[in-house]
C-alpha positions in Angstrom: -25.8 31.3 -14.0 -28.0 28.3 -13.6 -31.2 28.0 -15.8 -34.5 28.5 -14.0 -37.2 26.1 -15.2 -40.8 26.6 -14.9 -41.5 23.0 -13.7 -39.6 21.5 -10.8 -41.1 18.2 -9.4 -40.0 15.0 -7.9 -41.0 11.5 -8.0 -40.2 8.5 -6.0 -38.5 5.4 -7.1 -38.0 2.7 -4.8 -38.1 4.8 -1.6 -36.1 7.6 -3.1 -36.9 11.0 -4.6 -35.6 12.3 -8.0 -36.0 15.8 -9.3 -37.2 16.5 -12.7 -36.6 20.1 -14.1 -38.7 21.1 -17.3 -40.2 24.1 -19.0 -43.3 22.2 -20.2 -45.4 19.6 -19.0 -44.6 17.4 -22.1 -41.0 17.8 -21.3 -41.5 16.9 -17.9 -43.3 13.7 -18.8 -40.4 12.7 -21.4 -37.6 13.3 -18.8 -39.6 11.4 -16.2 -40.0 8.4 -18.4 -36.4 8.5 -19.5 -35.2 8.6 -15.8 -37.3 5.8 -14.8 -36.0 3.7 -17.7 -32.4 4.5 -16.6 -33.3 3.7 -12.9 -35.1 0.3 -14.1 -31.9 -0.6 -16.1 -29.6 0.1 -13.5 -31.4 -2.0 -10.9 -29.8 -5.4 -10.3 -31.9 -8.4 -9.8 -30.4 -10.8 -7.2 -30.7 -14.2 -8.4 -28.5 -17.2 -9.4 -28.4 -16.0 -13.1 -26.9 -12.7 -12.3 -23.3 -12.1 -13.5 -20.5 -12.6 -11.0 -19.3 -9.0 -11.3 -22.8 -7.7 -10.4 -23.0 -10.0 -7.4 -19.3 -9.0 -6.3 -20.4 -5.3 -6.3 -23.6 -6.2 -4.1 -21.6 -8.3 -1.9 -18.6 -6.0 -1.4 -21.0 -3.0 -0.7 -23.0 -5.0 1.9 -20.7 -7.2 3.7 -17.0 -5.9 3.1 -16.9 -2.2 3.0 -18.7 -1.7 6.3 -16.2 -3.8 8.2 -12.9 -2.8 6.9 -10.9 0.3 6.8 -10.9 2.6 3.7 -7.3 1.6 2.8 -8.2 -2.1 3.1 -11.5 -1.8 0.9 -9.2 0.0 -1.6 -6.7 -2.6 -1.6 -9.4 -5.5 -1.9 -10.9 -3.4 -4.9 -7.7 -3.5 -6.9 -7.6 -7.3 -6.4 -10.8 -7.6 -7.6 -10.5 -5.4 -10.5 -7.1 -6.6 -11.7 -7.4 -10.3 -11.0 -10.6 -11.7 -10.4 -13.2 -10.0 -12.3 -11.3 -10.0 -15.7 -11.6 -13.9 -15.2 -14.8 -14.6 -13.8 -16.7 -11.3 -13.8 -18.9 -11.7 -16.9 -19.8 -15.4 -15.9 -23.3 -16.2 -14.6 -22.9 -16.8 -11.0 -24.6 -20.4 -11.1 -22.1 -21.5 -13.9 -18.9 -20.8 -12.1 -17.0 -24.1 -11.2 -14.0 -25.0 -9.3 -12.0 -25.4 -12.5 -12.8 -21.7 -13.5 -11.5 -20.4 -10.1 -8.4 -22.7 -10.3 -7.6 -21.6 -14.0 -7.8 -18.1 -12.7 -5.1 -18.7 -10.1 -2.9 -20.7 -12.2 -2.7 -17.6 -14.5 -1.5 -15.7 -11.5 1.5 -17.9 -10.7 4.0 -15.3 -11.4 2.3 -13.2 -8.6 3.4 -13.3 -5.0 2.2 -16.1 -2.8 0.5 -13.4 -0.6 -1.4 -12.0 -3.7 -2.6 -15.7 -4.8 -4.0 -16.3 -1.4 -5.8 -12.8 -1.2 -7.3 -13.3 -4.6 -8.5 -17.1 -3.5 -9.8 -15.6 -0.2 -11.9 -12.7 -1.8 -13.4 -15.1 -4.5 -14.3 -17.7 -1.5 -15.7 -15.3 0.7 -17.9 -13.9 -2.2 -19.2 -17.1 -3.4 -19.7 -18.3 0.2 -21.9 -15.4 1.0 -23.9 -16.4 -2.2 -24.3 -20.0 -0.9 -25.5 -18.3 2.3 -28.1 -16.4 0.3 -29.2 -19.4 -1.4 -28.1 -18.3 -4.7 -25.7 -21.4 -4.9 -26.1 -24.8 -3.6 -22.3 -25.0 -2.9 -19.4 -22.9 -2.9 -17.1 -23.9 -5.9 -14.0 -22.2 -4.1 -14.3 -23.9 -0.9 -11.9 -26.7 -1.6 -9.2 -25.0 -3.7 -5.7 -24.5 -2.7 -3.7 -21.7 -4.0 -0.7 -22.5 -6.1 2.7 -21.8 -4.5 3.4 -18.5 -6.4 6.6 -16.5 -6.0 8.1 -16.4 -2.3 8.4 -12.5 -2.7 9.9 -10.4 -0.2 11.6 -7.1 0.1 15.3 -7.0 0.1 18.3 -4.9 1.7 19.9 -2.5 -0.6 23.4 -3.4 -1.5 26.5 -1.3 -0.4 26.9 0.0 -4.0 23.2 1.2 -4.1 23.7 2.7 -0.5 26.6 4.6 -1.8 24.5 6.4 -4.7 21.4 6.7 -2.7 23.4 8.7 -0.1 24.9 10.7 -3.0 21.6 11.7 -4.5 20.2 12.6 -1.1 22.8 15.5 -1.0 21.0 17.4 -3.8 17.5 15.8 -4.3 14.3 17.3 -2.7 13.5 14.0 -1.3 16.7 13.4 0.5 15.2 14.0 3.9 12.5 11.5 3.3 15.1 8.9 2.2 17.3 9.4 5.2 14.5 8.9 7.5 13.5 5.6 6.0 17.0 4.4 5.7 18.2 5.5 9.3 15.0 5.2 11.1 13.0 2.4 9.2 9.7 4.3 9.2 6.9 3.6 6.8 6.3 6.1 4.1 3.1 7.0 5.6 4.7 7.6 8.9 7.4 9.8 7.4 4.7 12.0 5.9 3.2 12.5 9.3 6.2 13.4 11.2 6.6 17.0 12.7 9.6 18.5 14.3 7.8 18.1 17.6 8.3 14.3 16.9 12.1 14.6 17.3 13.7 14.9 20.5 17.1 16.0 19.9 18.2 16.2 23.7 17.2 12.5 24.4 18.0 11.3 20.8 14.7 9.6 19.7 11.9 9.9 17.1 8.5 9.6 18.4 6.4 7.8 15.7 2.6 8.5 16.6 0.5 8.7 13.2 0.4 7.0 9.6 -1.0 8.6 6.4 -4.1 7.3 5.3 -3.4 6.2 1.7 -7.0 6.7 0.2 -8.4 9.4 2.5 -5.0 11.3 2.5 -5.5 12.2 6.2 -3.5 11.4 9.2 -4.6 8.4 11.2 -3.5 5.6 13.6 -0.4 3.8 12.8 -0.9 0.6 10.8 -0.9 -1.5 14.1 -0.8 -0.5 17.8 2.8 -1.4 17.9 3.3 1.4 15.4 3.3 4.0 18.0 6.8 3.8 19.0 10.3 5.5 19.8 13.1 5.0 17.3 16.5 6.0 18.2 18.0 9.1 16.5 21.1 7.6 15.1 24.3 10.1 14.5 23.8 10.3 10.6 20.1 11.1 10.8 20.7 13.5 13.7 23.2 15.5 11.9 21.0 15.6 8.8 18.1 16.9 10.5 19.9 19.6 12.4 21.4 21.0 9.4 17.9 21.4 7.9 15.6 22.5 10.9 16.6 26.0 10.4 14.4 27.5 13.0 11.4 25.5 11.8 8.3 25.6 14.1 7.6 22.5 16.2 4.3 22.1 14.5 5.8 22.2 11.0 6.1 18.9 8.9 9.8 17.7 8.4 8.9 16.6 5.0 6.6 18.6 2.6 5.6 19.1 -1.1 7.1 22.1 -3.0 4.2 24.3 -1.8 4.7 23.6 1.8 1.9 21.3 2.6 2.2 17.9 3.9 3.3 15.2 1.6 0.4 12.6 0.3 0.5 9.3 -1.3 0.8 10.9 -4.9 3.5 13.3 -3.9 5.5 10.3 -2.5 5.2 8.3 -5.5 6.4 11.3 -7.8 9.2 12.0 -5.4 10.3 8.3 -5.6 10.2 8.4 -9.4 12.2 11.5 -9.5 14.8 10.1 -7.0 15.2 7.0 -9.1 15.7 9.2 -12.2 18.7 11.0 -10.4 19.9 7.8 -8.9 20.3 6.2 -12.6 22.3 9.2 -13.5 24.4 8.9 -10.3 25.1 5.4 -11.2 26.4 6.2 -14.8 23.3 6.5 -17.2 23.4 8.7 -19.9 20.5 11.3 -20.6 18.9 13.0 -23.5 16.6 16.0 -22.9 16.8 15.1 -19.3 15.3 11.7 -19.9 17.4 8.8 -18.8 18.4 6.4 -21.6 18.7 2.5 -21.1 20.2 0.4 -20.1 19.0 1.6 -16.7 21.3 1.0 -13.7 18.8 1.1 -11.0 17.6 -2.5 -10.3 13.7 -3.0 -10.9 13.2 -4.4 -7.7 14.5 -1.4 -5.8 11.5 0.0 -4.3 11.0 2.4 -1.5 10.2 -0.2 1.2 13.8 -1.6 0.7 15.0 1.2 2.8 13.1 0.2 5.6 14.0 -3.2 5.0 17.6 -2.1 5.0 17.1 -0.5 8.6 16.0 -3.8 10.0 18.9 -5.7 8.6 21.2 -3.0 9.8 19.7 -3.6 13.4 20.7 -7.4 13.0 24.2 -6.6 11.7 24.5 -4.1 14.7 23.6 -7.1 17.1 20.3 -5.8 18.3 18.2 -8.5 19.7 15.3 -9.7 17.8 12.5 -8.6 20.5 14.1 -5.0 20.4 14.3 -4.9 16.7 10.5 -5.7 16.6 9.7 -2.8 18.8 11.8 -0.4 16.7 10.0 -1.7 13.5 6.7 -1.4 14.7 5.8 -4.9 14.0 2.7 -6.4 15.6 4.0 -9.7 15.4 7.7 -10.8 16.0 7.5 -13.5 13.3 7.5 -10.4 10.7 10.6 -9.3 12.2 12.3 -12.7 12.4 11.6 -13.2 8.6 13.8 -10.2 7.9 16.4 -11.2 10.5 16.8 -14.7 8.7 18.1 -13.0 5.6 21.8 -13.5 6.3 24.1 -10.5 5.3 27.7 -10.7 4.7 28.3 -8.4 7.9 26.5 -10.7 10.1 28.3 -13.7 8.5 31.6 -12.3 9.3 30.5 -11.3 12.7 29.6 -14.8 13.5 32.9 -16.1 12.0 34.8 -13.6 14.4 32.7 -14.7 17.5 33.3 -18.4 16.7 37.2 -17.7 16.3 37.3 -15.9 19.7 35.2 -18.8 21.3 37.5 -21.5 19.7 40.6 -19.7 20.8 39.7 -20.1 24.2 38.8 -23.9 24.2 41.6 -25.2 22.0 
């Protein structure tokens, strides 16, 4: 039961009320003074001598968060926390020079090209807003070019990986999740939101309508407007789902946590870790007390998105036109699909050779 105080008064600090609870007048005054000191210490003075991390906090709260989605803000915060602030955060705003920013980026060259550009972009935006607020005469990030970085991209799974992934699907609780990504190319968040009402077994398609918001853990719009789409229900996936429907209601989620509730981001990550554990075993890893022993057989670059990437390359191997593949993948820009279609596979190479042989037979 909460304690009842004899004195319950509030005082105002910079337009906001704060309550003080005490038993005596002396205790009230002491608590009030301590609270005022805490508030004074926590107040940031906006000037050119403030630390960069303090300016970034003000800038991000004022200029960035109100203009982007919660997931985007979360992503930006991670870049600031993990890459930018460790290098520049404790420097005074007016002491940051171009060389400091360049060194920060140079130390990130093992990162992807996309990450380097994002780090530079956020640093540039923060410092440009400081210039607009007349805290800086010029923006030291304005003329910097990000290093090349790694041309990182997702890959398709190999035939060897596909064989063992399908093996593990037969007994692992995440089998349905993996099957949907591999044979329909859905994003993980889209799989989480799928209900049995989204599966049309008569006309053989999956209707994608929603995507899981990573930070909030709620259903929301798909990543882009193009994300709302119909994806063909291929025979392997149809047979898999028919066996597992078992009279489920149309309003039931297709994949759920062990408690029957809808999957969330943490549940998806836990499932994938568990799946890779079993995949290592299926590939021949030894275990001790249910722990997989090195050397591990699962490639370190095998991530869940490789399954979606594989669906796209399977479309290419099947001869599906690029513009159709764009619609099935839910890409807003066809250039995104084209980047995957340029990854030549052995199947597409062999198909091209057969087509050329047939063509040459006719003209020679």
